[in-house]
C-alpha positions in Angstrom: 20.3 23.5 11.9 16.3 22.5 11.6 14.8 19.8 8.8 13.9 23.5 6.8 17.7 24.0 6.3 18.1 21.0 4.2 14.3 20.6 2.4 12.2 22.9 0.8 8.7 22.8 3.7 5.3 23.1 3.1 6.0 26.4 5.7 9.1 27.9 4.1 7.5 27.7 0.5 4.8 29.7 1.9 6.4 32.4 3.7 8.2 32.8 -0.2 4.6 32.7 -1.9 2.8 35.0 0.5 5.2 36.2 2.8 3.6 35.1 6.1 3.4 31.8 7.7 0.7 30.0 6.8 -0.9 26.3 8.4 -3.3 24.0 7.8 -5.9 23.0 9.8 -7.4 19.1 8.9 -10.8 19.0 8.9 -13.5 16.2 8.7 -16.8 17.1 6.1 -18.0 13.9 7.3 -18.0 12.1 3.2 -17.2 8.5 2.2 -15.2 7.1 0.2 -16.2 5.1 -3.3 -13.6 1.7 -1.9 -16.2 1.6 0.9 -19.5 2.5 -0.6 -19.8 -0.2 -2.6 -19.1 2.0 -5.9 -15.2 0.8 -5.9 -15.5 -1.8 -3.3 -16.3 -2.3 0.1 -13.9 -2.2 3.3 -11.9 0.1 1.9 -8.4 -0.1 2.1 -6.4 -2.8 3.7 -4.8 0.1 5.9 -7.0 2.2 6.1 -8.7 3.0 9.7 -10.1 6.8 9.4 -9.2 7.2 12.6 -5.5 7.0 11.9 -6.0 10.3 10.0 -9.5 11.6 10.9 -8.8 14.2 13.5 -12.7 14.0 14.8 -13.9 10.0 14.1 -17.0 9.9 11.8 -19.4 12.5 14.0 -17.6 15.8 13.1 -18.3 18.5 14.9 -19.0 22.3 12.3 -16.8 23.2 10.2 -16.4 26.1 12.1 -16.0 24.6 15.7 -13.4 22.4 13.6 -11.4 25.1 12.8 -12.1 26.5 15.9 -10.6 23.9 17.2 -7.8 23.8 14.7 -6.4 27.4 15.3 -6.5 27.0 19.3 -4.0 23.9 18.6 -2.0 25.6 16.2 -1.3 28.8 18.6 -0.1 26.7 21.0 2.8 25.5 18.3 3.5 28.4 15.9 1.9 31.8 15.5 0.6 31.5 11.8 -1.4 34.0 11.2 -3.3 32.7 8.1 -4.8 29.3 7.5 -5.7 26.3 4.4 -8.6 24.6 5.2 -7.4 21.4 4.4 -9.8 18.9 3.6 -8.3 15.2 5.1 -11.0 12.4 6.2 -11.8 10.2 3.6 -12.0 11.4 -0.3 -13.1 15.2 -0.9 -13.9 15.2 -3.9 -16.3 12.4 -3.7 -19.5 14.0 -4.5 -21.7 16.3 -6.6 -19.5 20.2 -7.4 -22.5 21.8 -6.4 -22.3 20.2 -2.9 -18.3 20.4 -2.7 -18.7 24.2 -3.5 -20.8 24.7 -0.4 -18.5 22.5 1.5 -15.2 24.4 0.7 -17.2 27.9 0.7 -18.5 27.4 4.4 -14.9 26.7 5.5 -13.1 29.4 3.6 -16.0 32.5 5.2 -14.0 31.7 8.5 -11.9 34.1 9.2 -8.1 33.9 8.2 -8.4 31.2 5.7 -6.3 31.5 3.0 -7.6 28.8 0.7 -7.8 24.8 0.3 -6.0 21.9 -0.2 -8.3 18.9 -0.8 -7.2 15.7 0.4 -8.7 12.5 -2.5 -8.2 9.7 -4.8 -6.9 10.4 -8.2 -10.2 8.6 -9.6 -12.8 10.6 -7.9 -11.4 13.8 -9.4 -14.2 15.1 -12.6 -13.7 18.0 -14.8 -16.4 19.5 -12.8 -14.4 19.8 -9.4 -11.3 20.8 -11.2 -13.3 23.7 -12.7 -14.1 24.3 -9.3 -10.7 24.3 -7.7 -9.5 26.2 -10.7 -12.1 28.9 -10.2 -11.0 29.6 -6.0 -7.5 30.2 -7.3 -8.6 32.7 -9.8 -10.1 34.6 -6.7 -6.7 34.8 -5.5 -6.7 31.4 -3.2 -4.3 28.8 -2.3 -5.0 25.5 -3.5 -3.6 22.7 -3.1 -4.9 19.2 -5.3 -3.4 16.0 -2.6 -4.0 12.5 -4.2 -3.2 9.6 -3.0 -1.2 7.6 -4.5 0.5 5.6 -2.3 2.5 3.3 -4.7 3.6 4.0 -9.1 2.8 -0.3 -8.9 -0.2 -1.3 -9.6 0.4 -4.6 -8.3 0.9 -3.1 -5.0 -2.5 -1.2 -5.5 -4.6 -4.4 -5.9 -2.8 -6.1 -2.9 -3.8 -3.2 -1.1 -7.8 -2.9 -2.1 -7.0 0.5 -3.0 -9.7 0.4 -5.8 -7.8 2.5 -8.8 -4.3 2.1 -10.7 -1.4 4.4 -11.9 -3.3 5.2 -15.2 -5.9 7.1 -13.0 -3.3 9.4 -11.6 -1.3 10.5 -14.5 -4.9 10.7 -16.4 -5.8 13.8 -13.3 -2.4 14.8 -13.1 -2.3 16.1 -16.5 -6.0 17.3 -16.1 -4.8 19.4 -12.8 -1.7 20.7 -14.1 -3.2 22.0 -17.5 -5.3 24.2 -15.9 -2.4 25.1 -13.5 -3.4 23.7 -9.9 -0.6 22.3 -7.7 -0.3 18.8 -7.0 0.8 16.9 -3.8 1.4 13.2 -4.5 1.3 11.1 -0.8 3.0 8.0 -0.9 3.2 5.3 1.3 6.7 3.5 2.5 6.4 0.1 3.5 3.6 -1.2 1.7 3.1 -4.8 2.2 5.6 -6.6 -1.0 7.5 -3.7 -1.7 11.4 -3.0 -1.2 13.3 0.8 -2.1 13.5 -0.4 -5.4 9.8 0.4 -5.6 10.0 3.3 -3.9 12.7 4.9 -5.5 10.6 3.8 -8.9 7.4 5.2 -7.9 9.1 8.8 -7.1 10.7 8.5 -10.1 7.4 7.9 -11.6 5.5 10.7 -9.7 8.5 13.9 -10.8 8.1 12.2 -14.1 4.9 13.1 -14.6 5.4 16.2 -12.7 3.8 16.5 -9.2 4.3 19.8 -7.8 4.7 18.7 -3.8 4.9 15.4 -2.0 4.2 13.9 1.2 5.9 10.7 1.8 5.2 8.6 5.5 5.8 4.4 6.9 3.2 2.3 7.2 0.8 2.3 10.3 -0.5 -0.9 11.4 -3.3 0.4 13.0 -6.5 -1.4 14.8 -9.5 -3.1 12.7 -8.0 -3.0 9.6 -7.1 -6.2 7.1 -3.5 -5.0 8.1 -4.0 -5.4 11.1 -4.8 -8.7 11.2 -2.2 -10.1 7.9 0.4 -8.7 11.4 -0.9 -10.5 13.7 -0.5 -13.6 11.4 3.4 -12.7 10.8 2.4 -11.9 6.7 3.5 -8.4 7.5 6.6 -7.0 9.1 6.7 -3.1 9.0 10.0 -1.1 8.7 12.6 -0.4 11.6 12.9 3.4 12.2 16.2 3.8 11.2 15.3 2.7 7.9 13.0 4.4 7.8 15.4 7.9 7.9 17.6 6.3 5.6 15.0 6.1 3.3 13.2 9.0 3.7 16.6 10.8 3.3 17.6 8.8 -0.4 14.4 10.1 -1.3 14.9 13.8 -0.7 18.3 13.4 -2.0 16.5 12.5 -5.1 13.7 14.8 -4.9 14.9 17.9 -7.4 14.6 21.5 -5.0 11.3 23.2 -6.2 9.3 20.3 -5.1 7.1 21.4 -1.8 7.7 18.4 0.3 4.3 18.9 2.9 5.2 16.2 4.9 8.0 14.0 5.7 6.6 11.1 8.3 3.1 11.0 9.5 2.2 8.8 12.8 -1.1 7.3 14.4 -2.2 8.2 17.1 -1.5 5.1 20.8 -4.6 4.3 20.9 -5.3 2.7 17.7 -1.3 2.3 16.6 -0.3 -1.6 17.0 3.0 -1.4 15.0 5.6 -0.3 14.7 5.2 1.7 18.1 8.4 4.5 16.2 4.9 5.8 14.1 3.8 7.4 17.7 6.9 9.3 17.8 6.8 12.7 15.2 9.5 14.7 16.4 12.0 11.7 16.8 11.7 10.8 13.3 11.9 14.1 11.9 15.1 14.7 14.1 16.6 11.8 13.0 15.8 12.7 9.3 17.5 15.7 9.8 20.7 13.8 11.2 20.9 11.8 8.7 21.0 14.8 6.0 23.6 16.7 8.1 25.6 13.3 8.4 25.4 13.3 4.3 26.0 16.9 4.4 23.4 16.6 1.6 20.4 18.6 0.6 17.1 18.1 -1.0 17.8 17.9 -4.9 21.3 16.5 -4.0 21.2 13.5 -6.6 17.9 15.1 -8.1 17.5 13.3 -11.9 14.7 12.4 -14.2 14.6 8.9 -15.2 15.5 8.1 -18.5 12.3 8.1 -21.1 11.9 4.3 -21.5 11.7 4.2 -17.3 9.4 7.3 -17.1 6.3 5.2 -16.6 6.3 2.1 -14.6 2.3 0.0 -15.2 2.9 -3.0 -13.3 0.9 -6.1 -14.1 
Protein backbone atom coordinates (compact mmCIF):
# COMPACT_ATOMS: atom_id res chain seq x y z
CA UNK A 1 0.00 0.00 0.00
CA UNK A 2 0.96 3.65 -0.36
CA UNK A 3 -0.05 6.87 1.34
CA UNK A 4 -2.24 7.61 -1.68
CA UNK A 5 -4.34 4.58 -0.70
CA UNK A 6 -5.36 6.51 2.43
CA UNK A 7 -5.65 10.13 1.27
CA UNK A 8 -6.63 12.10 -1.83
CA UNK A 9 -3.27 13.36 -3.01
CA UNK A 10 -2.75 16.19 -5.46
CA UNK A 11 -1.25 13.72 -7.94
CA UNK A 12 -4.33 11.48 -7.76
CA UNK A 13 -6.63 14.46 -8.13
CA UNK A 14 -4.87 15.68 -11.27
CA UNK A 15 -5.16 12.25 -12.86
CA UNK A 16 -8.86 12.20 -12.00
CA UNK A 17 -9.46 15.68 -13.38
CA UNK A 18 -7.06 15.79 -16.32
CA UNK A 19 -6.32 12.16 -17.10
CA UNK A 20 -2.57 12.52 -16.65
CA UNK A 21 0.06 13.23 -14.04
CA UNK A 22 0.77 16.91 -13.52
CA UNK A 23 3.66 17.97 -11.28
CA UNK A 24 4.32 21.36 -9.70
CA UNK A 25 7.58 23.15 -10.49
CA UNK A 26 8.52 25.55 -7.67
CA UNK A 27 9.46 29.01 -8.94
CA UNK A 28 10.94 32.17 -7.49
CA UNK A 29 9.70 35.29 -9.27
CA UNK A 30 11.88 37.62 -7.14
CA UNK A 31 8.86 39.19 -5.47
CA UNK A 32 8.79 40.38 -1.87
CA UNK A 33 6.34 40.46 1.03
CA UNK A 34 4.45 43.27 2.82
CA UNK A 35 5.71 41.85 6.09
CA UNK A 36 9.29 42.53 5.00
CA UNK A 37 9.19 45.72 2.96
CA UNK A 38 7.50 47.82 5.66
CA UNK A 39 3.97 47.85 4.26
CA UNK A 40 2.80 45.58 7.09
CA UNK A 41 5.98 45.07 9.06
CA UNK A 42 9.70 44.41 8.90
CA UNK A 43 11.64 41.19 9.29
CA UNK A 44 8.89 38.83 8.20
CA UNK A 45 7.34 36.03 10.22
CA UNK A 46 9.35 34.82 13.18
CA UNK A 47 9.88 31.44 11.49
CA UNK A 48 10.66 32.74 8.00
CA UNK A 49 13.97 32.26 6.27
CA UNK A 50 13.04 32.27 2.62
CA UNK A 51 15.80 29.81 1.76
CA UNK A 52 13.73 27.19 3.59
CA UNK A 53 11.15 27.20 0.79
CA UNK A 54 12.80 29.00 -2.11
CA UNK A 55 14.62 26.68 -4.51
CA UNK A 56 16.93 29.35 -5.87
CA UNK A 57 17.78 31.92 -3.18
CA UNK A 58 17.14 35.63 -3.64
CA UNK A 59 18.81 36.11 -7.01
CA UNK A 60 16.78 33.65 -9.02
CA UNK A 61 17.59 32.55 -12.55
CA UNK A 62 15.16 33.35 -15.33
CA UNK A 63 11.83 31.56 -15.02
CA UNK A 64 12.59 29.55 -18.16
CA UNK A 65 15.83 28.29 -16.59
CA UNK A 66 14.07 27.43 -13.34
CA UNK A 67 11.44 25.49 -15.26
CA UNK A 68 14.04 23.53 -17.22
CA UNK A 69 15.90 22.72 -14.00
CA UNK A 70 12.64 21.68 -12.37
CA UNK A 71 11.73 19.38 -15.24
CA UNK A 72 15.12 17.68 -15.08
CA UNK A 73 14.75 17.10 -11.34
CA UNK A 74 11.19 15.78 -11.72
CA UNK A 75 12.23 13.43 -14.55
CA UNK A 76 14.47 11.58 -12.08
CA UNK A 77 11.49 10.82 -9.81
CA UNK A 78 8.37 10.69 -11.96
CA UNK A 79 7.21 10.53 -15.55
CA UNK A 80 4.78 13.42 -15.28
CA UNK A 81 4.26 14.75 -18.82
CA UNK A 82 2.73 18.08 -17.77
CA UNK A 83 3.51 20.69 -15.15
CA UNK A 84 2.11 23.54 -13.08
CA UNK A 85 4.09 26.74 -12.61
CA UNK A 86 4.11 26.93 -8.81
CA UNK A 87 4.98 30.48 -7.78
CA UNK A 88 6.18 29.62 -4.29
CA UNK A 89 8.74 32.02 -2.83
CA UNK A 90 7.43 35.03 -0.90
CA UNK A 91 4.08 36.64 -1.84
CA UNK A 92 3.21 35.93 -5.46
CA UNK A 93 0.24 38.28 -5.77
CA UNK A 94 2.10 41.22 -4.23
CA UNK A 95 2.54 43.36 -7.35
CA UNK A 96 0.27 45.14 -9.79
CA UNK A 97 -1.84 42.90 -11.98
CA UNK A 98 0.02 43.81 -15.16
CA UNK A 99 3.36 42.69 -13.75
CA UNK A 100 1.84 39.51 -12.37
CA UNK A 101 0.21 38.73 -15.71
CA UNK A 102 3.57 39.13 -17.44
CA UNK A 103 5.22 36.74 -14.97
CA UNK A 104 2.45 34.16 -15.17
CA UNK A 105 2.36 34.36 -19.00
CA UNK A 106 6.12 33.92 -19.16
CA UNK A 107 5.92 30.71 -17.14
CA UNK A 108 2.94 29.42 -19.12
CA UNK A 109 4.74 29.99 -22.41
CA UNK A 110 7.14 27.15 -21.60
CA UNK A 111 6.29 23.75 -23.16
CA UNK A 112 4.07 21.28 -21.28
CA UNK A 113 2.70 23.81 -18.78
CA UNK A 114 -0.85 22.97 -17.73
CA UNK A 115 -1.50 25.90 -15.42
CA UNK A 116 -0.61 27.84 -12.31
CA UNK A 117 -0.45 27.39 -8.57
CA UNK A 118 0.02 30.74 -6.83
CA UNK A 119 1.35 30.89 -3.27
CA UNK A 120 0.46 34.05 -1.37
CA UNK A 121 -0.89 35.65 1.80
CA UNK A 122 -4.64 36.07 2.37
CA UNK A 123 -4.24 39.85 2.75
CA UNK A 124 -2.60 40.31 -0.66
CA UNK A 125 -5.20 39.07 -3.13
CA UNK A 126 -7.15 42.03 -4.54
CA UNK A 127 -10.08 41.69 -6.90
CA UNK A 128 -7.90 42.48 -9.92
CA UNK A 129 -5.67 39.48 -9.18
CA UNK A 130 -8.62 37.17 -8.63
CA UNK A 131 -10.08 38.28 -11.97
CA UNK A 132 -6.72 37.56 -13.61
CA UNK A 133 -6.63 34.04 -12.17
CA UNK A 134 -10.24 33.44 -13.15
CA UNK A 135 -9.40 34.39 -16.75
CA UNK A 136 -6.64 31.78 -16.86
CA UNK A 137 -9.10 29.22 -15.59
CA UNK A 138 -11.61 30.18 -18.29
CA UNK A 139 -8.91 29.35 -20.85
CA UNK A 140 -8.94 25.76 -19.60
CA UNK A 141 -5.80 26.04 -17.49
CA UNK A 142 -5.43 24.49 -14.03
CA UNK A 143 -5.42 27.24 -11.40
CA UNK A 144 -4.91 26.96 -7.63
CA UNK A 145 -4.71 29.81 -5.15
CA UNK A 146 -2.53 28.72 -2.23
CA UNK A 147 -3.16 30.79 0.90
CA UNK A 148 -0.71 30.73 3.79
CA UNK A 149 -3.00 30.99 6.78
CA UNK A 150 -0.86 28.80 9.14
CA UNK A 151 -3.32 29.09 12.06
CA UNK A 152 -6.93 30.18 12.52
CA UNK A 153 -6.04 31.90 15.82
CA UNK A 154 -5.31 35.61 15.65
CA UNK A 155 -3.33 35.41 18.90
CA UNK A 156 -0.95 32.91 17.28
CA UNK A 157 -0.70 34.92 14.07
CA UNK A 158 0.20 38.01 16.07
CA UNK A 159 2.77 36.07 18.09
CA UNK A 160 4.60 34.91 14.95
CA UNK A 161 4.31 38.37 13.33
CA UNK A 162 2.15 37.31 10.37
CA UNK A 163 0.70 40.79 9.85
CA UNK A 164 -2.81 39.53 9.11
CA UNK A 165 -5.63 37.71 10.87
CA UNK A 166 -8.32 35.18 10.10
CA UNK A 167 -10.76 37.80 8.77
CA UNK A 168 -8.53 38.52 5.75
CA UNK A 169 -8.42 34.82 4.99
CA UNK A 170 -12.20 34.49 5.26
CA UNK A 171 -12.74 37.41 2.90
CA UNK A 172 -10.29 36.12 0.29
CA UNK A 173 -11.63 32.56 0.38
CA UNK A 174 -15.18 33.83 -0.13
CA UNK A 175 -14.12 36.01 -3.08
CA UNK A 176 -12.10 33.21 -4.70
CA UNK A 177 -14.87 30.66 -4.32
CA UNK A 178 -17.38 33.10 -5.81
CA UNK A 179 -15.25 33.08 -8.97
CA UNK A 180 -14.76 29.32 -8.87
CA UNK A 181 -11.05 29.50 -8.08
CA UNK A 182 -9.97 26.52 -5.96
CA UNK A 183 -8.17 27.37 -2.72
CA UNK A 184 -5.43 25.36 -1.03
CA UNK A 185 -4.88 26.36 2.61
CA UNK A 186 -1.51 26.05 4.35
CA UNK A 187 -1.52 25.12 8.05
CA UNK A 188 1.55 24.74 10.27
CA UNK A 189 1.57 22.18 13.08
CA UNK A 190 3.61 23.13 16.14
CA UNK A 191 3.42 26.91 16.18
CA UNK A 192 4.47 28.53 19.50
CA UNK A 193 1.76 28.42 22.14
CA UNK A 194 -0.48 26.02 20.22
CA UNK A 195 -1.65 22.55 21.23
CA UNK A 196 -3.63 19.81 19.53
CA UNK A 197 -6.81 21.75 20.34
CA UNK A 198 -5.59 24.59 18.14
CA UNK A 199 -4.67 22.31 15.23
CA UNK A 200 -8.09 20.67 15.21
CA UNK A 201 -9.89 24.01 15.56
CA UNK A 202 -7.89 25.53 12.69
CA UNK A 203 -8.79 22.57 10.50
CA UNK A 204 -12.47 22.88 11.43
CA UNK A 205 -12.42 26.59 10.61
CA UNK A 206 -10.91 26.28 7.13
CA UNK A 207 -13.17 23.35 6.29
CA UNK A 208 -16.19 25.38 7.35
CA UNK A 209 -15.09 28.30 5.18
CA UNK A 210 -14.77 25.89 2.27
CA UNK A 211 -11.14 25.17 1.39
CA UNK A 212 -10.63 22.84 -1.59
CA UNK A 213 -7.14 21.69 -0.66
CA UNK A 214 -4.77 21.49 2.28
CA UNK A 215 -1.08 21.62 2.99
CA UNK A 216 0.08 20.72 6.48
CA UNK A 217 3.64 20.58 7.74
CA UNK A 218 5.59 20.77 10.99
CA UNK A 219 7.19 24.01 12.10
CA UNK A 220 10.89 24.14 11.24
CA UNK A 221 13.45 26.09 13.23
CA UNK A 222 15.83 27.45 10.61
CA UNK A 223 18.86 29.73 10.78
CA UNK A 224 18.62 33.52 10.79
CA UNK A 225 15.11 33.71 12.23
CA UNK A 226 13.54 35.07 15.40
CA UNK A 227 12.27 31.56 16.09
CA UNK A 228 15.85 30.27 16.06
CA UNK A 229 16.76 32.71 18.84
CA UNK A 230 13.69 31.64 20.84
CA UNK A 231 14.66 27.99 20.41
CA UNK A 232 18.24 28.64 21.55
CA UNK A 233 16.91 30.34 24.68
CA UNK A 234 14.68 27.36 25.41
CA UNK A 235 11.52 29.35 24.76
CA UNK A 236 10.33 27.10 21.96
CA UNK A 237 10.28 23.29 21.93
CA UNK A 238 9.64 21.57 18.57
CA UNK A 239 7.36 18.60 18.15
CA UNK A 240 8.71 15.06 18.22
CA UNK A 241 8.32 13.14 14.96
CA UNK A 242 6.01 10.55 16.56
CA UNK A 243 3.73 13.34 17.76
CA UNK A 244 3.61 14.97 14.34
CA UNK A 245 2.79 11.67 12.65
CA UNK A 246 -0.03 11.02 15.10
CA UNK A 247 -1.44 14.54 14.77
CA UNK A 248 -1.23 14.48 10.97
CA UNK A 249 -3.12 11.16 10.94
CA UNK A 250 -5.75 12.63 13.27
CA UNK A 251 -6.29 15.62 10.96
CA UNK A 252 -6.41 13.44 7.85
CA UNK A 253 -9.10 11.28 9.45
CA UNK A 254 -11.18 14.40 10.10
CA UNK A 255 -10.80 15.85 6.58
CA UNK A 256 -13.67 15.20 4.14
CA UNK A 257 -12.58 12.84 1.34
CA UNK A 258 -13.12 15.42 -1.44
CA UNK A 259 -10.50 17.83 -0.03
CA UNK A 260 -7.19 17.49 -1.88
CA UNK A 261 -4.03 17.05 0.17
CA UNK A 262 -1.28 18.87 -1.69
CA UNK A 263 1.20 18.06 1.08
CA UNK A 264 1.22 16.32 4.46
CA UNK A 265 4.71 17.28 5.57
CA UNK A 266 7.50 19.68 4.69
CA UNK A 267 11.27 19.62 4.99
CA UNK A 268 14.09 22.11 5.24
CA UNK A 269 17.58 21.59 3.90
CA UNK A 270 20.21 20.48 6.39
CA UNK A 271 22.36 23.57 5.80
CA UNK A 272 19.74 25.84 7.39
CA UNK A 273 17.71 23.46 9.57
CA UNK A 274 18.37 23.73 13.31
CA UNK A 275 15.50 21.72 14.77
CA UNK A 276 13.85 19.30 14.81
CA UNK A 277 16.40 17.15 12.97
CA UNK A 278 13.71 14.80 11.69
CA UNK A 279 12.33 17.61 9.51
CA UNK A 280 15.03 16.77 6.98
CA UNK A 281 13.62 13.24 6.58
CA UNK A 282 10.67 13.60 4.22
CA UNK A 283 10.19 9.94 3.38
CA UNK A 284 10.47 8.80 6.98
CA UNK A 285 7.60 11.13 7.85
CA UNK A 286 5.46 10.15 4.86
CA UNK A 287 6.04 6.46 5.53
CA UNK A 288 5.25 7.04 9.19
CA UNK A 289 1.90 8.66 8.39
CA UNK A 290 1.04 5.87 5.98
CA UNK A 291 1.91 3.19 8.56
CA UNK A 292 -0.09 5.00 11.26
CA UNK A 293 -3.20 5.18 9.08
CA UNK A 294 -2.71 1.55 8.08
CA UNK A 295 -2.35 0.54 11.74
CA UNK A 296 -5.61 2.33 12.55
CA UNK A 297 -7.33 0.87 9.50
CA UNK A 298 -8.48 4.37 8.58
CA UNK A 299 -8.34 6.74 5.64
CA UNK A 300 -9.11 10.38 4.93
CA UNK A 301 -12.64 11.28 5.96
CA UNK A 302 -13.03 8.50 8.53
CA UNK A 303 -14.26 10.98 11.15
CA UNK A 304 -15.04 13.99 8.97
CA UNK A 305 -17.56 16.33 10.56
CA UNK A 306 -17.96 20.07 10.26
CA UNK A 307 -18.23 21.94 13.57
CA UNK A 308 -21.53 23.16 14.95
CA UNK A 309 -22.68 26.59 13.77
CA UNK A 310 -21.73 28.20 17.07
CA UNK A 311 -18.17 26.92 16.65
CA UNK A 312 -17.74 27.51 12.95
CA UNK A 313 -15.22 30.33 12.82
CA UNK A 314 -12.71 31.29 15.47
CA UNK A 315 -11.60 34.86 15.97
CA UNK A 316 -9.18 34.64 18.85
CA UNK A 317 -8.45 37.88 20.63
